[in-house]
C-alpha positions in Angstrom: 37.6 89.3 73.3 37.5 88.5 69.6 40.3 89.4 67.2 38.1 92.0 65.4 37.7 94.0 68.7 41.4 93.7 69.4 42.2 95.1 65.9 39.7 98.0 66.5 41.2 98.8 69.9 44.7 98.6 68.5 43.7 101.0 65.7 42.2 103.3 68.4 45.5 103.3 70.3 47.4 104.1 67.1 45.0 106.9 66.3 45.2 108.4 69.8 49.0 108.4 69.7 49.0 109.9 66.2 46.6 112.6 67.2 48.5 113.5 70.4 51.9 113.6 69.0 51.3 114.5 65.3 52.5 111.0 64.2 54.0 107.9 65.7 50.8 105.8 65.8 52.8 103.1 64.0 55.1 102.8 67.0 52.4 101.4 69.1 50.4 99.8 66.3 53.0 97.4 65.0 53.7 95.8 68.5 49.9 95.6 69.2 49.2 94.0 65.8 52.0 91.5 66.4 51.6 90.7 70.0 48.0 91.2 70.9 46.3 90.5 67.5 48.6 87.8 66.3 49.3 89.3 62.9 52.4 88.0 60.9 55.2 90.5 61.2 55.6 91.7 57.6 51.8 92.0 57.4 51.7 94.1 60.6 54.3 96.5 59.2 52.3 96.8 55.9 49.0 97.3 57.6 50.5 99.9 59.8 51.7 101.8 56.8 48.3 101.5 55.2 46.5 103.2 58.1 49.0 106.0 58.7 47.7 108.1 55.8 44.1 108.3 57.2 45.4 108.9 60.7 47.6 111.7 59.5 45.0 113.3 57.3 42.5 113.3 60.1 45.1 114.7 62.6 46.3 117.4 60.1 42.7 118.5 59.5 42.1 118.9 63.2 45.4 120.8 63.6 44.5 123.0 60.6 41.1 123.9 62.1 42.9 124.8 65.4 45.4 126.9 63.5 48.3 124.8 64.6 49.3 123.7 61.1 51.4 125.8 58.6 51.1 123.9 55.3 54.0 126.0 53.8 56.3 125.0 56.6 55.3 121.3 56.2 55.7 121.2 52.4 59.5 120.6 52.2 59.4 117.5 54.4 56.2 116.3 52.8 58.1 116.0 49.5 61.0 114.2 51.3 58.5 111.9 52.9 56.9 111.0 49.6 60.3 110.1 48.2 61.2 108.2 51.3 57.9 106.3 51.2 58.5 105.3 47.6 62.0 104.0 48.4 60.9 102.3 51.6 58.0 100.6 49.8 60.3 99.3 47.1 62.9 98.0 49.5 60.3 96.5 52.0 59.9 93.1 50.4 63.7 92.7 50.0 64.6 93.3 53.7 64.4 90.2 55.9 61.8 90.5 58.7 64.5 90.2 61.4 66.1 93.3 60.0 62.8 95.2 59.8 62.3 94.4 63.5 65.8 95.5 64.4 65.6 98.8 62.3 62.2 99.5 63.9 63.6 98.9 67.4 66.5 101.2 66.7 64.1 104.0 65.7 62.0 103.4 68.8 65.1 103.6 71.0 66.4 106.6 69.3 63.1 108.5 69.5 62.7 107.5 73.2 66.2 108.6 74.1 65.7 112.0 72.3 62.5 112.7 74.2 64.0 111.7 77.5 67.1 113.8 77.1 
């Protein structure tokens, strides 16, 4: 299977996870881009961030049509997320890849433990 198809299937997996859980598509997308598609690590993180907005806009639209979205309730953490994204984007190039990997792994472990317990 060619790389272009692996990238498409990886994106589909990320989109499915994002749609099912209201986010988190990047948790599967980064490992898929790295391991299965052979992308360089920093590039995989950056590409993952680039596709999260379209994933989330589409998922939010579907949730809004199904009356599962309350924009007023989401607004406070949207503002926080915008600020966090700005800070994270500025710091991204300064953090060594090994630390990006470790931080990402800690968030994966934390999220997994929270859902299991």
